[in-house]
All heavy atoms as a GROMACS GRO file, in nm:
protein
  566
    1MET      N    1   0.037   3.233  -2.272
    1MET     CA    2   0.060   3.112  -2.348
    1MET      C    3   0.198   3.120  -2.411
    1MET      O    4   0.236   3.223  -2.464
    1MET     CB    5  -0.046   3.097  -2.456
    1MET     CG    6  -0.039   2.968  -2.530
    1MET     SD    7  -0.178   2.942  -2.639
    1MET     CE    8  -0.312   2.926  -2.524
    2ALA      N    9   0.271   3.013  -2.401
    2ALA     CA   10   0.407   3.012  -2.455
    2ALA      C   11   0.431   2.881  -2.528
    2ALA      O   12   0.376   2.777  -2.494
    2ALA     CB   13   0.507   3.028  -2.342
    3ARG      N   14   0.515   2.890  -2.626
    3ARG     CA   15   0.561   2.768  -2.694
    3ARG      C   16   0.684   2.722  -2.617
    3ARG      O   17   0.781   2.797  -2.604
    3ARG     CB   18   0.597   2.797  -2.840
    3ARG     CG   19   0.646   2.675  -2.913
    3ARG     CD   20   0.676   2.706  -3.058
    3ARG     NE   21   0.724   2.589  -3.123
    3ARG     CZ   22   0.818   2.589  -3.216
    3ARG    NH1   23   0.868   2.704  -3.259
    3ARG    NH2   24   0.856   2.477  -3.271
    4VAL      N   25   0.679   2.600  -2.566
    4VAL     CA   26   0.787   2.546  -2.484
    4VAL      C   27   0.862   2.441  -2.564
    4VAL      O   28   0.803   2.350  -2.622
    4VAL     CB   29   0.731   2.483  -2.355
    4VAL    CG1   30   0.841   2.423  -2.271
    4VAL    CG2   31   0.652   2.586  -2.276
    5LEU      N   32   0.995   2.457  -2.565
    5LEU     CA   33   1.081   2.362  -2.634
    5LEU      C   34   1.172   2.296  -2.531
    5LEU      O   35   1.228   2.364  -2.445
    5LEU     CB   36   1.168   2.433  -2.738
    5LEU     CG   37   1.094   2.516  -2.843
    5LEU    CD1   38   1.194   2.592  -2.928
    5LEU    CD2   39   1.007   2.427  -2.929
    6LEU      N   40   1.186   2.165  -2.540
    6LEU     CA   41   1.279   2.092  -2.455
    6LEU      C   42   1.386   2.031  -2.544
    6LEU      O   43   1.356   1.984  -2.654
    6LEU     CB   44   1.208   1.979  -2.380
    6LEU     CG   45   1.093   2.019  -2.288
    6LEU    CD1   46   1.030   1.893  -2.226
    6LEU    CD2   47   1.139   2.114  -2.178
    7PHE      N   48   1.508   2.031  -2.497
    7PHE     CA   49   1.618   1.976  -2.574
    7PHE      C   50   1.688   1.864  -2.496
    7PHE      O   51   1.682   1.859  -2.373
    7PHE     CB   52   1.720   2.087  -2.607
    7PHE     CG   53   1.667   2.186  -2.708
    7PHE    CD1   54   1.598   2.299  -2.666
    7PHE    CD2   55   1.683   2.164  -2.844
    7PHE    CE1   56   1.548   2.389  -2.758
    7PHE    CE2   57   1.633   2.254  -2.936
    7PHE     CZ   58   1.565   2.367  -2.893
    8GLY      N   59   1.757   1.779  -2.571
    8GLY     CA   60   1.842   1.675  -2.514
    8GLY      C   61   1.768   1.583  -2.418
    8GLY      O   62   1.654   1.541  -2.443
    9ARG      N   63   1.834   1.555  -2.306
    9ARG     CA   64   1.777   1.460  -2.210
    9ARG      C   65   1.645   1.508  -2.151
    9ARG      O   66   1.563   1.428  -2.107
    9ARG     CB   67   1.878   1.428  -2.100
    9ARG     CG   68   1.908   1.544  -2.007
    9ARG     CD   69   1.996   1.500  -1.890
    9ARG     NE   70   2.037   1.610  -1.809
    9ARG     CZ   71   1.960   1.672  -1.719
    9ARG    NH1   72   1.837   1.632  -1.699
    9ARG    NH2   73   2.006   1.775  -1.650
   10LEU      N   74   1.624   1.639  -2.148
   10LEU     CA   75   1.496   1.690  -2.096
   10LEU      C   76   1.380   1.645  -2.185
   10LEU      O   77   1.275   1.603  -2.136
   10LEU     CB   78   1.499   1.843  -2.087
   10LEU     CG   79   1.604   1.900  -1.991
   10LEU    CD1   80   1.610   2.052  -2.004
   10LEU    CD2   81   1.576   1.859  -1.848
   11ALA      N   82   1.400   1.652  -2.317
   11ALA     CA   83   1.297   1.606  -2.411
   11ALA      C   84   1.279   1.455  -2.401
   11ALA      O   85   1.166   1.404  -2.405
   11ALA     CB   86   1.334   1.646  -2.554
   12ASP      N   87   1.391   1.384  -2.388
   12ASP     CA   88   1.383   1.238  -2.375
   12ASP      C   89   1.305   1.200  -2.250
   12ASP      O   90   1.221   1.111  -2.253
   12ASP     CB   91   1.523   1.178  -2.369
   12ASP     CG   92   1.600   1.194  -2.500
   12ASP    OD1   93   1.536   1.221  -2.604
   12ASP    OD2   94   1.723   1.183  -2.496
   13GLN      N   95   1.331   1.270  -2.140
   13GLN     CA   96   1.263   1.241  -2.014
   13GLN      C   97   1.114   1.272  -2.023
   13GLN      O   98   1.031   1.195  -1.977
   13GLN     CB   99   1.326   1.322  -1.901
   13GLN     CG  100   1.259   1.299  -1.768
   13GLN     CD  101   1.324   1.377  -1.654
   13GLN    OE1  102   1.436   1.425  -1.668
   13GLN    NE2  103   1.255   1.388  -1.545
   14ALA      N  104   1.080   1.386  -2.082
   14ALA     CA  105   0.940   1.428  -2.089
   14ALA      C  106   0.860   1.349  -2.192
   14ALA      O  107   0.740   1.333  -2.180
   14ALA     CB  108   0.934   1.577  -2.122
   15GLY      N  109   0.929   1.303  -2.298
   15GLY     CA  110   0.858   1.234  -2.405
   15GLY      C  111   0.797   1.329  -2.505
   15GLY      O  112   0.713   1.289  -2.586
   16TRP      N  113   0.836   1.454  -2.501
   16TRP     CA  114   0.792   1.553  -2.600
   16TRP      C  115   0.900   1.661  -2.614
   16TRP      O  116   0.984   1.677  -2.527
   16TRP     CB  117   0.657   1.615  -2.561
   16TRP     CG  118   0.649   1.678  -2.425
   16TRP    CD1  119   0.615   1.618  -2.308
   16TRP    CD2  120   0.677   1.815  -2.391
   16TRP    NE1  121   0.620   1.707  -2.204
   16TRP    CE2  122   0.658   1.830  -2.252
   16TRP    CE3  123   0.715   1.927  -2.466
   16TRP    CZ2  124   0.675   1.950  -2.187
   16TRP    CZ3  125   0.732   2.048  -2.400
   16TRP    CH2  126   0.712   2.059  -2.262
   17ARG      N  127   0.896   1.730  -2.724
   17ARG     CA  128   0.995   1.834  -2.751
   17ARG      C  129   0.934   1.973  -2.766
   17ARG      O  130   1.002   2.073  -2.749
   17ARG     CB  131   1.074   1.801  -2.879
   17ARG     CG  132   1.155   1.677  -2.864
   17ARG     CD  133   1.248   1.654  -2.984
   17ARG     NE  134   1.323   1.533  -2.966
   17ARG     CZ  135   1.430   1.522  -2.887
   17ARG    NH1  136   1.475   1.626  -2.823
   17ARG    NH2  137   1.492   1.407  -2.874
   18ASP      N  138   0.810   1.980  -2.801
   18ASP     CA  139   0.747   2.108  -2.836
   18ASP      C  140   0.602   2.104  -2.790
   18ASP      O  141   0.528   2.012  -2.826
   18ASP     CB  142   0.756   2.123  -2.988
   18ASP     CG  143   0.710   2.257  -3.038
   18ASP    OD1  144   0.636   2.330  -2.969
   18ASP    OD2  145   0.747   2.290  -3.151
   19ARG      N  146   0.564   2.203  -2.710
   19ARG     CA  147   0.428   2.206  -2.658
   19ARG      C  148   0.389   2.351  -2.630
   19ARG      O  149   0.474   2.432  -2.595
   19ARG     CB  150   0.423   2.123  -2.530
   19ARG     CG  151   0.287   2.106  -2.471
   19ARG     CD  152   0.288   2.009  -2.356
   19ARG     NE  153   0.292   1.872  -2.408
   19ARG     CZ  154   0.295   1.764  -2.333
   19ARG    NH1  155   0.293   1.774  -2.203
   19ARG    NH2  156   0.298   1.645  -2.386
   20VAL      N  157   0.262   2.382  -2.640
   20VAL     CA  158   0.212   2.514  -2.606
   20VAL      C  159   0.145   2.505  -2.469
   20VAL      O  160   0.061   2.417  -2.447
   20VAL     CB  161   0.112   2.566  -2.712
   20VAL    CG1  162   0.051   2.698  -2.668
   20VAL    CG2  163   0.181   2.580  -2.847
   21ILE      N  164   0.186   2.595  -2.378
   21ILE     CA  165   0.136   2.590  -2.239
   21ILE      C  166   0.093   2.730  -2.197
   21ILE      O  167   0.162   2.829  -2.224
   21ILE     CB  168   0.245   2.536  -2.145
   21ILE    CG1  169   0.279   2.392  -2.186
   21ILE    CG2  170   0.201   2.544  -1.999
   21ILE    CD1  171   0.391   2.330  -2.108
   22GLU      N  172  -0.020   2.737  -2.129
   22GLU     CA  173  -0.074   2.864  -2.079
   22GLU      C  174   0.001   2.905  -1.953
   22GLU      O  175   0.003   2.832  -1.853
   22GLU     CB  176  -0.223   2.846  -2.047
   22GLU     CG  177  -0.291   2.972  -2.002
   22GLU     CD  178  -0.321   3.065  -2.117
   22GLU    OE1  179  -0.350   3.016  -2.228
   22GLU    OE2  180  -0.314   3.186  -2.096
   23ALA      N  181   0.067   3.019  -1.957
   23ALA     CA  182   0.138   3.073  -1.840
   23ALA      C  183   0.170   3.219  -1.867
   23ALA      O  184   0.206   3.256  -1.978
   23ALA     CB  185   0.265   2.995  -1.812
   24GLY      N  186   0.160   3.301  -1.762
   24GLY     CA  187   0.185   3.444  -1.777
   24GLY      C  188   0.328   3.485  -1.752
   24GLY      O  189   0.372   3.593  -1.792
   25ASP      N  190   0.402   3.396  -1.684
   25ASP     CA  191   0.543   3.425  -1.659
   25ASP      C  192   0.619   3.293  -1.643
   25ASP      O  193   0.560   3.186  -1.640
   25ASP     CB  194   0.562   3.517  -1.538
   25ASP     CG  195   0.505   3.460  -1.410
   25ASP    OD1  196   0.511   3.337  -1.390
   25ASP    OD2  197   0.453   3.539  -1.329
   26LEU      N  198   0.749   3.306  -1.634
   26LEU     CA  199   0.834   3.187  -1.629
   26LEU      C  200   0.806   3.103  -1.504
   26LEU      O  201   0.805   2.980  -1.511
   26LEU     CB  202   0.980   3.230  -1.635
   26LEU     CG  203   1.081   3.126  -1.678
   26LEU    CD1  204   1.042   3.055  -1.806
   26LEU    CD2  205   1.218   3.191  -1.693
   27GLN      N  206   0.782   3.166  -1.392
   27GLN     CA  207   0.752   3.093  -1.269
   27GLN      C  208   0.624   3.011  -1.285
   27GLN      O  209   0.618   2.894  -1.245
   27GLN     CB  210   0.740   3.189  -1.152
   27GLN     CG  211   0.714   3.120  -1.020
   27GLN     CD  212   0.708   3.216  -0.902
   27GLN    OE1  213   0.716   3.336  -0.919
   27GLN    NE2  214   0.693   3.162  -0.784
   28ALA      N  215   0.522   3.070  -1.343
   28ALA     CA  216   0.396   2.997  -1.364
   28ALA      C  217   0.414   2.883  -1.464
   28ALA      O  218   0.354   2.776  -1.450
   28ALA     CB  219   0.288   3.094  -1.413
   29LEU      N  220   0.499   2.907  -1.563
   29LEU     CA  221   0.527   2.800  -1.661
   29LEU      C  222   0.597   2.683  -1.592
   29LEU      O  223   0.558   2.567  -1.613
   29LEU     CB  224   0.613   2.856  -1.775
   29LEU     CG  225   0.657   2.753  -1.878
   29LEU    CD1  226   0.536   2.694  -1.950
   29LEU    CD2  227   0.752   2.814  -1.978
   30ARG      N  228   0.698   2.712  -1.512
   30ARG     CA  229   0.767   2.605  -1.439
   30ARG      C  230   0.669   2.529  -1.349
   30ARG      O  231   0.674   2.407  -1.340
   30ARG     CB  232   0.880   2.662  -1.354
   30ARG     CG  233   1.002   2.704  -1.434
   30ARG     CD  234   1.107   2.762  -1.339
   30ARG     NE  235   1.227   2.802  -1.404
   30ARG     CZ  236   1.329   2.720  -1.432
   30ARG    NH1  237   1.322   2.594  -1.399
   30ARG    NH2  238   1.436   2.766  -1.493
   31ALA      N  239   0.581   2.600  -1.282
   31ALA     CA  240   0.483   2.537  -1.193
   31ALA      C  241   0.388   2.448  -1.273
   31ALA      O  242   0.354   2.337  -1.229
   31ALA     CB  243   0.406   2.643  -1.116
   32ALA      N  244   0.344   2.494  -1.389
   32ALA     CA  245   0.254   2.414  -1.472
   32ALA      C  246   0.324   2.287  -1.521
   32ALA      O  247   0.264   2.178  -1.520
   32ALA     CB  248   0.204   2.496  -1.591
   33LEU      N  249   0.449   2.301  -1.561
   33LEU     CA  250   0.524   2.183  -1.608
   33LEU      C  251   0.545   2.084  -1.494
   33LEU      O  252   0.530   1.963  -1.512
   33LEU     CB  253   0.658   2.227  -1.667
   33LEU     CG  254   0.650   2.302  -1.800
   33LEU    CD1  255   0.784   2.366  -1.834
   33LEU    CD2  256   0.604   2.210  -1.912
   34ALA      N  257   0.577   2.135  -1.373
   34ALA     CA  258   0.601   2.048  -1.258
   34ALA      C  259   0.471   1.981  -1.213
   34ALA      O  260   0.473   1.866  -1.169
   34ALA     CB  261   0.663   2.126  -1.145
   35ALA      N  262   0.359   2.052  -1.222
   35ALA     CA  263   0.230   1.993  -1.183
   35ALA      C  264   0.192   1.878  -1.276
   35ALA      O  265   0.135   1.778  -1.233
   35ALA     CB  266   0.121   2.100  -1.182
   36ASP      N  267   0.225   1.894  -1.403
   36ASP     CA  268   0.194   1.791  -1.503
   36ASP      C  269   0.289   1.673  -1.493
   36ASP      O  270   0.249   1.558  -1.515
   36ASP     CB  271   0.201   1.852  -1.644
   36ASP     CG  272   0.156   1.756  -1.750
   36ASP    OD1  273   0.047   1.697  -1.734
   36ASP    OD2  274   0.230   1.736  -1.848
   37ASP      N  275   0.416   1.701  -1.459
   37ASP     CA  276   0.518   1.596  -1.454
   37ASP      C  277   0.622   1.635  -1.348
   37ASP      O  278   0.718   1.706  -1.378
   37ASP     CB  279   0.584   1.582  -1.592
   37ASP     CG  280   0.687   1.470  -1.599
   37ASP    OD1  281   0.733   1.422  -1.493
   37ASP    OD2  282   0.722   1.430  -1.711
   38PRO      N  283   0.601   1.590  -1.223
   38PRO     CA  284   0.692   1.630  -1.115
   38PRO      C  285   0.839   1.596  -1.142
   38PRO      O  286   0.929   1.673  -1.105
   38PRO     CB  287   0.641   1.552  -0.993
   38PRO     CG  288   0.496   1.528  -1.024
   38PRO     CD  289   0.489   1.509  -1.172
   39ASP      N  290   0.867   1.484  -1.207
   39ASP     CA  291   1.006   1.449  -1.238
   39ASP      C  292   1.065   1.549  -1.337
   39ASP      O  293   1.182   1.588  -1.324
   39ASP     CB  294   1.015   1.307  -1.295
   39ASP     CG  295   0.984   1.200  -1.191
   39ASP    OD1  296   1.003   1.228  -1.070
   39ASP    OD2  297   0.941   1.090  -1.230
   40LEU      N  298   0.987   1.592  -1.434
   40LEU     CA  299   1.034   1.693  -1.528
   40LEU      C  300   1.056   1.825  -1.455
   40LEU      O  301   1.156   1.894  -1.480
   40LEU     CB  302   0.936   1.712  -1.644
   40LEU     CG  303   0.974   1.820  -1.744
   40LEU    CD1  304   1.107   1.789  -1.812
   40LEU    CD2  305   0.863   1.839  -1.847
   41GLY      N  306   0.966   1.859  -1.364
   41GLY     CA  307   0.983   1.982  -1.286
   41GLY      C  308   1.114   1.980  -1.208
   41GLY      O  309   1.186   2.080  -1.204
   42ASP      N  310   1.146   1.865  -1.148
   42ASP     CA  311   1.274   1.852  -1.077
   42ASP      C  312   1.391   1.866  -1.173
   42ASP      O  313   1.490   1.934  -1.141
   42ASP     CB  314   1.282   1.717  -1.005
   42ASP     CG  315   1.189   1.708  -0.886
   42ASP    OD1  316   1.141   1.812  -0.838
   42ASP    OD2  317   1.164   1.594  -0.841
   43ALA      N  318   1.381   1.805  -1.288
   43ALA     CA  319   1.490   1.812  -1.386
   43ALA      C  320   1.511   1.955  -1.435
   43ALA      O  321   1.624   2.000  -1.452
   43ALA     CB  322   1.462   1.719  -1.504
   44LEU      N  323   1.403   2.028  -1.457
   44LEU     CA  324   1.414   2.166  -1.506
   44LEU      C  325   1.476   2.257  -1.401
   44LEU      O  326   1.538   2.358  -1.435
   44LEU     CB  327   1.277   2.220  -1.547
   44LEU     CG  328   1.211   2.150  -1.666
   44LEU    CD1  329   1.073   2.208  -1.692
   44LEU    CD2  330   1.297   2.158  -1.791
   45ALA      N  331   1.459   2.222  -1.274
   45ALA     CA  332   1.517   2.303  -1.165
   45ALA      C  333   1.659   2.260  -1.132
   45ALA      O  334   1.724   2.322  -1.047
   45ALA     CB  335   1.429   2.292  -1.041
   46GLY      N  336   1.708   2.157  -1.200
   46GLY     CA  337   1.840   2.103  -1.170
   46GLY      C  338   1.954   2.196  -1.210
   46GLY      O  339   1.935   2.291  -1.286
   47PRO      N  340   2.072   2.167  -1.155
   47PRO     CA  341   2.188   2.252  -1.185
   47PRO      C  342   2.226   2.244  -1.333
   47PRO      O  343   2.221   2.138  -1.393
   47PRO     CB  344   2.298   2.192  -1.096
   47PRO     CG  345   2.255   2.053  -1.070
   47PRO     CD  346   2.106   2.053  -1.071
   48GLY      N  347   2.262   2.356  -1.386
   48GLY     CA  348   2.311   2.362  -1.523
   48GLY      C  349   2.206   2.376  -1.629
   48GLY      O  350   2.238   2.399  -1.746
   49VAL      N  351   2.077   2.362  -1.593
   49VAL     CA  352   1.971   2.380  -1.692
   49VAL      C  353   1.955   2.529  -1.718
   49VAL      O  354   1.936   2.608  -1.626
   49VAL     CB  355   1.838   2.319  -1.644
   49VAL    CG1  356   1.725   2.352  -1.742
   49VAL    CG2  357   1.852   2.168  -1.628
   50GLN      N  358   1.966   2.567  -1.845
   50GLN     CA  359   1.950   2.707  -1.881
   50GLN      C  360   1.815   2.727  -1.950
   50GLN      O  361   1.760   2.635  -2.010
   50GLN     CB  362   2.062   2.751  -1.974
   50GLN     CG  363   2.197   2.746  -1.906
   50GLN     CD  364   2.303   2.815  -1.987
   50GLN    OE1  365   2.279   2.920  -2.044
   50GLN    NE2  366   2.420   2.756  -1.990
   51VAL      N  367   1.766   2.850  -1.940
   51VAL     CA  368   1.637   2.885  -2.000
   51VAL      C  369   1.660   2.999  -2.099
   51VAL      O  370   1.723   3.100  -2.065
   51VAL     CB  371   1.536   2.929  -1.893
   51VAL    CG1  372   1.402   2.965  -1.957
   51VAL    CG2  373   1.519   2.820  -1.789
   52ALA      N  374   1.609   2.981  -2.219
   52ALA     CA  375   1.615   3.087  -2.320
   52ALA      C  376   1.472   3.133  -2.349
   52ALA      O  377   1.384   3.050  -2.374
   52ALA     CB  378   1.681   3.037  -2.447
   53VAL      N  379   1.451   3.262  -2.340
   53VAL     CA  380   1.321   3.320  -2.375
   53VAL      C  381   1.341   3.401  -2.502
   53VAL      O  382   1.424   3.494  -2.505
   53VAL     CB  383   1.268   3.410  -2.260
   53VAL    CG1  384   1.139   3.480  -2.302
   53VAL    CG2  385   1.245   3.325  -2.135
   54ASP      N  386   1.271   3.362  -2.604
   54ASP     CA  387   1.287   3.422  -2.738
   54ASP      C  388   1.434   3.429  -2.777
   54ASP      O  389   1.486   3.532  -2.821
   54ASP     CB  390   1.220   3.559  -2.743
   54ASP     CG  391   1.069   3.548  -2.740
   54ASP    OD1  392   1.015   3.444  -2.783
   54ASP    OD2  393   1.004   3.643  -2.693
   55LYS      N  394   1.501   3.316  -2.758
   55LYS     CA  395   1.640   3.292  -2.800
   55LYS      C  396   1.745   3.370  -2.721
   55LYS      O  397   1.859   3.380  -2.763
   55LYS     CB  398   1.656   3.316  -2.950
   55LYS     CG  399   1.566   3.224  -3.032
   55LYS     CD  400   1.586   3.240  -3.179
   55LYS     CE  401   1.518   3.131  -3.253
   55LYS     NZ  402   1.400   3.135  -3.304
   56ALA      N  403   1.709   3.424  -2.607
   56ALA     CA  404   1.806   3.492  -2.520
   56ALA      C  405   1.806   3.423  -2.384
   56ALA      O  406   1.699   3.403  -2.325
   56ALA     CB  407   1.771   3.639  -2.503
   57ILE      N  408   1.925   3.384  -2.336
   57ILE     CA  409   1.935   3.319  -2.206
   57ILE      C  410   1.890   3.416  -2.098
   57ILE      O  411   1.931   3.532  -2.097
   57ILE     CB  412   2.080   3.275  -2.179
   57ILE    CG1  413   2.127   3.174  -2.283
   57ILE    CG2  414   2.095   3.218  -2.036
   57ILE    CD1  415   2.056   3.040  -2.280
   58VAL      N  416   1.804   3.367  -2.009
   58VAL     CA  417   1.756   3.451  -1.898
   58VAL      C  418   1.787   3.381  -1.766
   58VAL      O  419   1.792   3.259  -1.758
   58VAL     CB  420   1.605   3.479  -1.907
   58VAL    CG1  421   1.572   3.557  -2.030
   58VAL    CG2  422   1.524   3.353  -1.899
   59ARG      N  423   1.810   3.459  -1.667
   59ARG     CA  424   1.827   3.409  -1.531
   59ARG      C  425   1.722   3.481  -1.447
   59ARG      O  426   1.709   3.602  -1.455
   59ARG     CB  427   1.966   3.440  -1.479
   59ARG     CG  428   2.074   3.383  -1.570
   59ARG     CD  429   2.200   3.351  -1.496
   59ARG     NE  430   2.316   3.314  -1.573
   59ARG     CZ  431   2.324   3.235  -1.679
   59ARG    NH1  432   2.217   3.187  -1.731
   59ARG    NH2  433   2.437   3.206  -1.737
   60GLY      N  434   1.646   3.406  -1.373
   60GLY     CA  435   1.541   3.467  -1.294
   60GLY      C  436   1.408   3.465  -1.366
   60GLY      O  437   1.378   3.373  -1.440
   61GLU      N  438   1.333   3.570  -1.348
   61GLU     CA  439   1.195   3.574  -1.395
   61GLU      C  440   1.184   3.642  -1.532
   61GLU      O  441   1.267   3.725  -1.569
   61GLU     CB  442   1.110   3.652  -1.293
   61GLU     CG  443   0.962   3.641  -1.314
   61GLU     CD  444   0.916   3.496  -1.328
   61GLU    OE1  445   0.947   3.413  -1.242
   61GLU    OE2  446   0.848   3.467  -1.427
   62ALA      N  447   1.080   3.606  -1.605
   62ALA     CA  448   1.052   3.669  -1.734
   62ALA      C  449   0.902   3.660  -1.759
   62ALA      O  450   0.840   3.558  -1.732
   62ALA     CB  451   1.128   3.599  -1.846
   63ALA      N  452   0.845   3.767  -1.810
   63ALA     CA  453   0.704   3.767  -1.850
   63ALA      C  454   0.691   3.695  -1.983
   63ALA      O  455   0.781   3.700  -2.067
   63ALA     CB  456   0.652   3.910  -1.861
   64LEU      N  457   0.579   3.627  -2.002
   64LEU     CA  458   0.554   3.554  -2.126
   64LEU      C  459   0.433   3.614  -2.195
   64LEU      O  460   0.334   3.646  -2.131
   64LEU     CB  461   0.529   3.406  -2.097
   64LEU     CG  462   0.637   3.335  -2.011
   64LEU    CD1  463   0.596   3.192  -1.987
   64LEU    CD2  464   0.773   3.344  -2.077
   65THR      N  465   0.442   3.627  -2.325
   65THR     CA  466   0.328   3.675  -2.404
   65THR      C  467   0.279   3.560  -2.492
   65THR      O  468   0.334   3.450  -2.490
   65THR     CB  469   0.368   3.795  -2.490
   65THR    OG1  470   0.467   3.754  -2.584
   65THR    CG2  471   0.422   3.908  -2.405
   66VAL      N  472   0.181   3.589  -2.572
   66VAL     CA  473   0.120   3.485  -2.655
   66VAL      C  474   0.221   3.419  -2.748
   66VAL      O  475   0.217   3.299  -2.769
   66VAL     CB  476   0.004   3.545  -2.737
   66VAL    CG1  477  -0.052   3.445  -2.837
   66VAL    CG2  478  -0.105   3.593  -2.643
   67ALA      N  479   0.313   3.495  -2.802
   67ALA     CA  480   0.407   3.442  -2.900
   67ALA      C  481   0.544   3.410  -2.844
   67ALA      O  482   0.637   3.384  -2.919
   67ALA     CB  483   0.421   3.542  -3.014
   68THR      N  484   0.558   3.406  -2.712
   68THR     CA  485   0.689   3.381  -2.652
   68THR      C  486   0.731   3.236  -2.671
   68THR      O  487   0.651   3.144  -2.656
   68THR     CB  488   0.685   3.412  -2.501
   68THR    OG1  489   0.647   3.547  -2.482
   68THR    CG2  490   0.821   3.389  -2.436
   69GLU      N  491   0.859   3.219  -2.702
   69GLU     CA  492   0.916   3.086  -2.712
   69GLU      C  493   1.012   3.067  -2.595
   69GLU      O  494   1.099   3.150  -2.572
   69GLU     CB  495   0.994   3.072  -2.843
   69GLU     CG  496   1.060   2.936  -2.861
   69GLU     CD  497   1.139   2.929  -2.989
   69GLU    OE1  498   1.081   2.896  -3.093
   69GLU    OE2  499   1.260   2.960  -2.985
   70VAL      N  500   0.992   2.959  -2.520
   70VAL     CA  501   1.076   2.929  -2.405
   70VAL      C  502   1.145   2.796  -2.431
   70VAL      O  503   1.079   2.695  -2.457
   70VAL     CB  504   0.995   2.920  -2.275
   70VAL    CG1  505   1.085   2.886  -2.157
   70VAL    CG2  506   0.921   3.049  -2.249
   71ALA      N  507   1.278   2.796  -2.425
   71ALA     CA  508   1.354   2.673  -2.446
   71ALA      C  509   1.428   2.638  -2.318
   71ALA      O  510   1.492   2.724  -2.256
   71ALA     CB  511   1.453   2.693  -2.560
   72PHE      N  512   1.418   2.513  -2.278
   72PHE     CA  513   1.493   2.461  -2.164
   72PHE      C  514   1.609   2.379  -2.219
   72PHE      O  515   1.588   2.284  -2.295
   72PHE     CB  516   1.403   2.375  -2.074
   72PHE     CG  517   1.302   2.456  -1.998
   72PHE    CD1  518   1.175   2.476  -2.049
   72PHE    CD2  519   1.335   2.512  -1.875
   72PHE    CE1  520   1.081   2.551  -1.980
   72PHE    CE2  521   1.242   2.586  -1.805
   72PHE     CZ  522   1.114   2.607  -1.858
   73LEU      N  523   1.731   2.417  -2.180
   73LEU     CA  524   1.852   2.357  -2.235
   73LEU      C  525   1.925   2.281  -2.125
   73LEU      O  526   1.962   2.340  -2.023
   73LEU     CB  527   1.942   2.467  -2.291
   73LEU     CG  528   1.870   2.566  -2.384
   73LEU    CD1  529   1.950   2.692  -2.398
   73LEU    CD2  530   1.847   2.503  -2.519
   74PRO      N  531   1.948   2.152  -2.145
   74PRO     CA  532   2.019   2.075  -2.043
   74PRO      C  533   2.166   2.116  -2.040
   74PRO      O  534   2.217   2.178  -2.134
   74PRO     CB  535   2.002   1.931  -2.090
   74PRO     CG  536   1.989   1.942  -2.238
   74PRO     CD  537   1.915   2.072  -2.263
   75PRO      N  538   2.235   2.077  -1.932
   75PRO     CA  539   2.378   2.107  -1.926
   75PRO      C  540   2.450   2.042  -2.045
   75PRO      O  541   2.415   1.934  -2.089
   75PRO     CB  542   2.423   2.042  -1.795
   75PRO     CG  543   2.298   2.020  -1.718
   75PRO     CD  544   2.188   2.005  -1.816
   76MET      N  545   2.550   2.113  -2.093
   76MET     CA  546   2.629   2.062  -2.205
   76MET      C  547   2.749   1.987  -2.151
   76MET      O  548   2.804   2.021  -2.047
   76MET     CB  549   2.679   2.176  -2.293
   76MET     CG  550   2.571   2.258  -2.355
   76MET     SD  551   2.499   2.166  -2.490
   76MET     CE  552   2.405   2.293  -2.567
   77SER      N  553   2.790   1.888  -2.224
   77SER     CA  554   2.914   1.820  -2.191
   77SER      C  555   2.986   1.791  -2.322
   77SER      O  556   2.928   1.800  -2.428
   77SER     CB  557   2.887   1.690  -2.114
   77SER     OG  558   2.817   1.600  -2.195
   78GLY      N  559   3.107   1.760  -2.311
   78GLY     CA  560   3.182   1.730  -2.433
   78GLY      C  561   3.330   1.737  -2.406
   78GLY      O  562   3.375   1.762  -2.296
   79GLY      N  563   3.402   1.715  -2.506
   79GLY     CA  564   3.544   1.716  -2.487
   79GLY      C  565   3.618   1.774  -2.603
   79GLY      O  566   3.569   1.833  -2.691
   0.00000   0.00000   0.00000
């Protein structure tokens, strides 16, 4: 089980910012999110989306525990 946070356009697209989801690892979490909302699943797999697990950016797989916080961060832009 993980606390999932969505930021920026990802939260706007999903219609929520904070949710608790049952998953043992990041891959299972992505699958659960995509099964619930295929468009969100596509957006989370899009280029530039970063994932932070317990406030550290991760690339690839990560195990999730009961108290893990997973944040999906959309690409940044600015000038």
